[in-house]
C-alpha positions as CSV (number, residue, x, y, z in Angstrom):
1,X,6.7,25.8,-6.7
2,X,9.0,23.5,-8.5
3,X,8.7,19.8,-7.7
4,X,12.1,18.2,-7.2
5,X,13.3,14.9,-8.6
6,X,13.3,13.4,-5.0
7,X,9.7,14.5,-4.5
8,X,8.6,13.0,-7.9
9,X,10.5,9.9,-7.1
10,X,8.9,9.5,-3.7
11,X,5.4,10.1,-5.1
12,X,6.0,7.6,-8.0
13,X,7.3,5.0,-5.6
14,X,4.3,5.4,-3.3
15,X,1.9,5.1,-6.2
16,X,3.8,2.1,-7.6
17,X,3.7,0.3,-4.3
18,X,-0.1,0.8,-4.1
19,X,-0.4,-0.4,-7.7
20,X,1.7,-3.5,-7.0
21,X,-0.2,-4.3,-3.8
22,X,-3.4,-4.1,-5.8
23,X,-2.0,-6.3,-8.5
24,X,-1.0,-8.9,-5.8
25,X,-4.5,-8.8,-4.3
26,X,-6.0,-9.3,-7.8
27,X,-3.9,-12.4,-8.3
28,X,-5.1,-13.7,-4.9
29,X,-8.7,-13.0,-6.0
30,X,-8.2,-15.3,-9.0
31,X,-6.5,-18.0,-6.8
32,X,-9.1,-18.0,-4.1
33,X,-12.6,-17.8,-5.8
34,X,-14.4,-18.2,-2.5
35,X,-12.7,-15.1,-1.2
36,X,-12.6,-13.2,-4.5
37,X,-14.9,-10.5,-3.3
38,X,-12.6,-9.8,-0.3
39,X,-9.5,-9.7,-2.5
40,X,-11.0,-7.7,-5.3
41,X,-12.3,-5.1,-2.9
42,X,-8.8,-4.7,-1.4
43,X,-7.3,-4.5,-4.9
44,X,-9.8,-1.8,-6.0
45,X,-9.1,0.2,-2.8
46,X,-5.3,0.0,-3.4
47,X,-5.9,1.5,-6.9
48,X,-7.8,4.3,-5.2
49,X,-5.0,4.9,-2.8
50,X,-2.6,5.4,-5.8
51,X,-5.0,8.0,-7.1
52,X,-5.1,9.8,-3.7
53,X,-1.3,9.8,-3.6
54,X,-1.3,11.4,-7.1
55,X,-3.4,14.3,-5.8
56,X,-0.4,15.2,-3.5
57,X,1.5,16.2,-6.6
58,X,-0.7,19.3,-7.0
59,X,-0.1,20.1,-3.4
60,X,3.7,19.9,-3.8
61,X,3.4,22.3,-6.8
62,X,1.3,24.8,-4.9
63,X,3.0,24.5,-1.6
64,X,0.1,23.0,0.3
65,X,2.1,19.8,0.8
66,X,5.7,19.8,2.0
67,X,8.2,17.1,1.5
68,X,10.3,15.9,4.5
69,X,13.5,15.0,2.8
70,X,15.0,13.8,6.1
71,X,12.5,11.0,6.3
72,X,12.8,9.9,2.7
73,X,15.0,6.8,2.1
74,X,15.0,5.8,-1.5
75,X,16.7,2.6,-0.5
76,X,13.9,1.6,1.8
77,X,11.3,2.4,-0.8
78,X,13.2,0.4,-3.4
79,X,13.5,-2.6,-1.0
80,X,9.8,-2.6,-0.5
81,X,9.1,-2.4,-4.2
82,X,11.5,-5.2,-4.8
83,X,9.8,-7.3,-2.1
84,X,6.4,-6.7,-3.8
85,X,7.8,-7.7,-7.2
86,X,9.2,-10.9,-5.7
87,X,5.9,-11.7,-4.0
88,X,3.9,-11.0,-7.2
89,X,6.3,-13.3,-9.2
90,X,5.9,-16.1,-6.6
91,X,2.1,-15.7,-6.5
92,X,1.9,-16.2,-10.2
93,X,4.1,-19.3,-10.2
94,X,3.3,-20.9,-6.9
95,X,-0.2,-21.5,-5.5
96,X,0.0,-20.5,-1.9
97,X,-2.5,-21.5,0.6
98,X,-5.1,-18.9,1.7
99,X,-3.5,-18.7,5.0
100,X,-0.1,-17.9,3.4
101,X,-1.7,-15.3,1.1
102,X,-3.3,-13.6,4.2
103,X,0.0,-13.7,6.0
104,X,1.7,-11.9,3.2
105,X,-1.2,-9.3,3.0
106,X,-1.0,-8.8,6.8
107,X,2.8,-8.3,6.6
108,X,2.4,-5.8,3.8
109,X,-0.3,-3.7,5.4
110,X,1.6,-3.8,8.7
111,X,4.8,-2.6,7.0
112,X,3.0,0.3,5.4
113,X,1.7,1.4,8.8
114,X,5.0,0.7,10.6
115,X,7.2,2.4,8.1
116,X,4.7,5.2,7.6
117,X,5.9,5.7,4.0
118,X,3.4,8.4,3.3
119,X,4.7,10.3,6.4
120,X,7.3,12.0,4.2
121,X,4.6,14.3,3.1
122,X,3.3,17.1,5.4
123,X,0.0,18.7,4.7
124,X,-0.4,22.4,5.1
125,X,-4.1,22.6,4.4
126,X,-7.2,20.7,5.7
127,X,-7.7,19.3,2.2
128,X,-4.2,17.9,1.9
129,X,-4.3,16.7,5.5
130,X,-7.6,14.9,4.7
131,X,-5.9,12.9,1.9
132,X,-3.1,11.8,4.2
133,X,-5.4,10.9,7.0
134,X,-7.7,8.9,4.6
135,X,-4.7,7.0,3.3
136,X,-3.6,6.1,6.8
137,X,-7.1,5.2,7.9
138,X,-7.6,3.1,4.8
139,X,-4.4,1.2,5.5
140,X,-5.4,0.6,9.1
141,X,-8.8,-0.7,7.9
142,X,-7.1,-3.0,5.4
143,X,-4.9,-4.4,8.2
144,X,-8.0,-4.9,10.4
145,X,-9.9,-6.8,7.6
146,X,-6.9,-8.9,6.6
147,X,-6.1,-9.7,10.3
148,X,-9.8,-10.8,10.8
149,X,-9.6,-13.1,7.8
150,X,-6.1,-14.3,8.8
151,X,-7.5,-15.3,12.2
152,X,-10.5,-17.0,10.7
153,X,-8.3,-19.1,8.4
154,X,-5.5,-19.9,10.8
155,X,-4.9,-23.6,10.7
156,X,-6.2,-25.4,13.8
157,X,-3.5,-27.2,15.8
158,X,-3.9,-30.5,17.4
């Protein structure tokens, strides 16, 4: 099957968002040495997510993955990428607190789940379905770990 421009654009935007999130987490790893293992692990996993998304290209070509054009909003994807770019720029010029960094990470992971950006792809085989399920489960796990750290480092009132 021929992969359309919209399909390639959607895949590239998903991969780019994972790459940028990984870049942000790498910046945070440098800014918070005591939590660098936490941030570095998240960054590495985001890079792996981009690779998983790339495997969907073969599925689009051979018909084992379908593209739901009705759910694809280039504007929404672009807004998310622009947001990530702004946050990365701010992270490199302004040293946020650990709590602020965790809040940003929590918002990002929540948005990925809430907007279900990868939901524009529909698996037609168990293998392709496994990739999509792994991506969703990994994002849920990121949100769980970030939320746990966020709770731990929430400033105490009073």
